[in-house]
C-alpha positions in Angstrom: -37.7 -11.0 53.6 -39.5 -8.4 51.5 -37.3 -5.7 52.9 -34.2 -7.5 51.7 -35.7 -7.9 48.2 -36.6 -4.2 48.0 -33.0 -3.4 49.0 -31.7 -5.8 46.4 -33.9 -4.2 43.7 -32.6 -0.7 44.7 -29.0 -2.1 44.6 -29.7 -3.5 41.1 -30.9 -0.1 39.9 -28.0 1.8 41.3 -25.4 -0.7 40.1 -27.0 -0.7 36.6 -26.7 3.1 36.3 -23.2 3.1 37.7 -22.1 0.4 35.4 -23.4 2.2 32.4 -21.5 5.4 33.4 -18.3 3.5 34.1 -18.4 1.6 30.9 -18.9 4.9 29.0 -15.8 6.3 30.7 -13.5 3.6 29.4 -11.2 4.5 26.5 -12.0 3.0 23.1 -9.5 0.3 22.0 -10.1 0.7 18.3 -11.7 -1.5 15.8 -15.2 -1.4 17.2 -18.0 1.0 17.6 -15.7 3.5 19.3 -14.1 4.1 15.9 -17.4 4.9 14.3 -18.2 7.6 16.8 -14.7 9.3 16.7 -12.9 7.3 19.3 -10.4 5.9 16.9 -7.8 8.7 17.6 -5.7 7.2 20.4 -2.0 7.7 20.7 -1.2 5.2 23.5 -3.1 2.0 22.5 -1.2 -0.5 24.7 -0.5 1.5 27.8 -3.0 2.3 30.5 -2.5 4.6 33.3 -3.3 4.2 37.0 -6.6 5.8 36.5 -7.6 3.4 33.7 -6.5 0.4 35.8 -8.5 1.6 38.8 -11.5 2.2 36.5 -11.2 -1.3 35.3 -11.1 -2.7 38.8 -14.1 -0.7 39.9 -16.0 -1.7 36.8 -15.2 -5.4 37.4 -16.2 -5.3 41.1 -19.4 -3.5 40.3 -20.2 -5.9 37.5 -19.7 -8.8 39.9 -22.1 -7.2 42.4 -24.6 -6.7 39.6 -24.4 -10.3 38.5 -24.8 -11.6 42.1 -27.7 -9.3 42.7 -29.4 -10.5 39.5 -28.9 -14.2 40.4 -30.3 -13.7 43.9 -33.3 -11.8 42.6 -33.9 -14.5 40.0 -33.8 -17.2 42.6 -36.1 -15.2 44.8 -38.5 -14.9 41.9 -38.3 -18.6 40.9 -38.8 -20.0 44.4 -41.3 -17.4 45.6 -39.3 -15.9 48.5 -41.2 -12.7 48.2 
């Protein structure tokens, strides 16, 4: 069981780093912190290309994997599966 937990911890670390990078790749939509740092200059606010939609899908799937991993590790910590 400890091998699975180690693999889950590694998966959590990798998904955390990838989520951070993917979220930073998204376009700013305006009105938030992205405007403060120069992201307010966007010409196509409503439209998103194929690359942006694929980036959204990958980010959502990776976020779900991250959430499931956190829940499993939390349950393992609570119930002493280690």
